[in-house]
N, CA, C and O atoms as a DFTB+ gen file, in Angstrom:
220 C
 N C O
     1  1     180.264      16.180     204.857
     2  2     179.960      16.619     203.522
     3  2     180.911      16.005     202.489
     4  3     180.474      15.622     201.403
     5  1     182.181      15.908     202.810
     6  2     183.147      15.373     201.850
     7  2     183.756      14.065     202.321
     8  3     184.696      13.572     201.698
     9  1     183.260      13.502     203.379
    10  2     183.885      12.322     203.972
    11  2     183.840      11.085     203.076
    12  3     184.690      10.206     203.220
    13  1     182.897      10.989     202.173
    14  2     182.772       9.790     201.337
    15  2     183.410       9.961     199.956
    16  3     183.347       9.039     199.142
    17  1     184.018      11.106     199.674
    18  2     184.613      11.358     198.359
    19  2     186.133      11.267     198.411
    20  3     186.746      11.493     199.455
    21  1     186.735      10.932     197.263
    22  2     188.186      10.957     197.116
    23  2     188.537      12.055     196.122
    24  3     187.952      12.130     195.041
    25  1     189.486      12.903     196.486
    26  2     189.868      14.019     195.642
    27  2     191.235      14.536     196.077
    28  3     191.701      14.242     197.177
    29  1     191.866      15.305     195.203
    30  2     193.164      15.905     195.497
    31  2     193.045      17.399     195.769
    32  3     193.873      17.973     196.475
    33  1     192.005      18.033     195.201
    34  2     191.861      19.472     195.326
    35  2     190.383      19.829     195.322
    36  3     189.581      19.205     194.628
    37  1     190.035      20.841     196.107
    38  2     188.672      21.363     196.119
    39  2     188.743      22.824     195.697
    40  3     189.459      23.620     196.305
    41  1     188.000      23.169     194.657
    42  2     187.944      24.538     194.169
    43  2     186.514      25.016     194.373
    44  3     185.571      24.438     193.833
    45  1     186.363      26.087     195.164
    46  2     185.033      26.588     195.474
    47  2     185.091      28.090     195.707
    48  3     186.168      28.666     195.858
    49  1     183.923      28.716     195.735
    50  2     183.897      30.158     195.972
    51  2     183.904      30.478     197.462
    52  3     183.912      29.577     198.300
    53  1     183.900      31.754     197.781
    54  2     184.025      32.232     199.166
    55  2     182.973      31.667     200.122
    56  3     183.224      31.536     201.320
    57  1     181.814      31.339     199.596
    58  2     180.748      30.863     200.480
    59  2     181.101      29.546     201.174
    60  3     180.484      29.196     202.179
    61  1     182.086      28.814     200.649
    62  2     182.512      27.553     201.252
    63  2     183.666      27.729     202.232
    64  3     184.179      26.744     202.763
    65  1     184.077      28.963     202.478
    66  2     185.178      29.232     203.398
    67  2     184.689      29.131     204.841
    68  3     184.165      30.093     205.402
    69  1     184.869      27.960     205.424
    70  2     184.560      27.760     206.838
    71  2     185.633      26.858     207.436
    72  3     186.197      26.005     206.751
    73  1     185.902      27.055     208.700
    74  2     186.932      26.256     209.362
    75  2     186.597      24.768     209.292
    76  3     187.481      23.943     209.060
    77  1     185.336      24.426     209.490
    78  2     184.934      23.014     209.467
    79  2     185.168      22.391     208.092
    80  3     185.709      21.290     207.994
    81  1     184.764      23.089     207.032
    82  2     184.925      22.558     205.678
    83  2     186.406      22.450     205.317
    84  3     186.825      21.446     204.742
    85  1     187.200      23.464     205.643
    86  2     188.636      23.424     205.357
    87  2     189.316      22.306     206.141
    88  3     190.247      21.674     205.643
    89  1     188.857      22.063     207.356
    90  2     189.404      20.973     208.170
    91  2     189.097      19.613     207.539
    92  3     189.961      18.737     207.504
    93  1     187.876      19.434     207.042
    94  2     187.505      18.179     206.382
    95  2     188.364      17.937     205.145
    96  3     188.778      16.807     204.883
    97  1     188.629      18.989     204.393
    98  2     189.472      18.870     203.202
    99  2     190.885      18.479     203.606
   100  3     191.484      17.592     202.997
   101  1     191.417      19.130     204.623
   102  2     192.773      18.832     205.092
   103  2     192.885      17.406     205.615
   104  3     193.906      16.752     205.402
   105  1     191.853      16.910     206.296
   106  2     191.865      15.534     206.797
   107  2     191.992      14.521     205.662
   108  3     192.570      13.451     205.852
   109  1     191.463      14.843     204.496
   110  2     191.549      13.960     203.338
   111  2     192.899      14.082     202.642
   112  3     193.177      13.340     201.699
   113  1     193.747      15.015     203.099
   114  2     195.051      15.216     202.482
   115  2     194.966      15.986     201.173
   116  3     195.867      15.898     200.339
   117  1     193.897      16.734     200.990
   118  2     193.676      17.482     199.752
   119  2     193.994      18.961     199.962
   120  3     194.157      19.439     201.085
   121  1     194.074      19.656     198.843
   122  2     194.361      21.081     198.848
   123  2     193.060      21.843     198.602
   124  3     192.243      21.428     197.779
   125  1     192.868      22.949     199.308
   126  2     191.679      23.781     199.123
   127  2     192.053      25.037     198.351
   128  3     192.964      25.765     198.745
   129  1     191.355      25.290     197.260
   130  2     191.507      26.535     196.509
   131  2     190.205      27.312     196.708
   132  3     189.363      27.403     195.815
   133  1     190.078      27.862     197.903
   134  2     188.876      28.594     198.294
   135  2     189.313      29.951     198.824
   136  3     189.999      30.014     199.845
   137  1     188.934      31.038     198.158
   138  2     189.337      32.350     198.657
   139  2     188.661      32.642     199.999
   140  3     187.541      32.190     200.238
   141  1     189.325      33.386     200.864
   142  2     188.733      33.691     202.169
   143  2     187.566      34.667     202.045
   144  3     187.542      35.522     201.159
   145  1     186.603      34.522     202.950
   146  2     185.515      35.488     203.018
   147  2     186.096      36.863     203.338
   148  3     187.140      36.964     203.983
   149  1     185.439      37.889     202.899
   150  2     185.933      39.250     203.123
   151  2     185.933      39.628     204.600
   152  3     186.739      40.456     205.024
   153  1     185.049      39.037     205.378
   154  2     184.971      39.379     206.798
   155  2     185.764      38.427     207.690
   156  3     185.628      38.472     208.913
   157  1     186.577      37.579     207.102
   158  2     187.385      36.627     207.881
   159  2     188.427      37.377     208.684
   160  3     189.159      38.200     208.135
   161  1     188.504      37.103     209.976
   162  2     189.461      37.788     210.847
   163  2     190.896      37.329     210.588
   164  3     191.821      38.141     210.584
   165  1     191.079      36.028     210.373
   166  2     192.396      35.478     210.088
   167  2     192.368      34.950     208.654
   168  3     191.707      33.953     208.360
   169  1     193.082      35.622     207.782
   170  2     193.089      35.239     206.377
   171  2     193.820      33.914     206.191
   172  3     194.783      33.626     206.901
   173  1     193.365      33.117     205.243
   174  2     194.033      31.853     204.940
   175  2     194.551      31.904     203.515
   176  3     194.037      32.650     202.681
   177  1     195.562      31.115     203.246
   178  2     196.145      31.070     201.911
   179  2     195.369      30.101     201.028
   180  3     194.804      29.116     201.503
   181  1     195.354      30.400     199.747
   182  2     194.748      29.504     198.769
   183  2     195.484      29.681     197.452
   184  3     196.160      30.689     197.245
   185  1     195.358      28.715     196.573
   186  2     196.049      28.757     195.294
   187  2     195.209      29.546     194.294
   188  3     194.258      29.025     193.712
   189  1     195.576      30.801     194.109
   190  2     194.819      31.689     193.214
   191  2     194.832      31.165     191.783
   192  3     193.843      31.318     191.066
   193  1     195.931      30.549     191.353
   194  2     196.025      30.015     189.984
   195  2     194.918      28.991     189.712
   196  3     194.206      29.102     188.715
   197  1     194.774      28.006     190.584
   198  2     193.758      26.976     190.383
   199  2     192.359      27.564     190.482
   200  3     191.453      27.146     189.761
   201  1     192.185      28.532     191.372
   202  2     190.874      29.146     191.524
   203  2     190.495      29.916     190.246
   204  3     189.359      29.819     189.782
   205  1     191.430      30.669     189.685
   206  2     191.157      31.465     188.497
   207  2     190.977      30.602     187.248
   208  3     190.148      30.916     186.394
   209  1     191.747      29.519     187.134
   210  2     191.638      28.636     185.971
   211  2     190.273      27.960     185.930
   212  3     189.735      27.718     184.849
   213  1     189.714      27.657     187.080
   214  2     188.430      26.944     187.120
   215  2     187.253      27.856     186.861
   216  3     186.160      27.377     186.556
   217  1     187.444      29.142     186.974
   218  2     186.321      30.092     186.793
   219  2     185.908      30.243     185.356
   220  3     184.986      31.001     185.054
């Protein structure tokens, strides 16, 4: 999904919180500002500042 793009940060809503998508972002060396889904068993960190500024 993101393999052909160049970016430094991905800002998205909870629906994009998946291990596969977060792994693809990390492989590109980018930062993910994606809040965790409410039913996620293991919570992940995200930059709330960037997420809130983009809303």
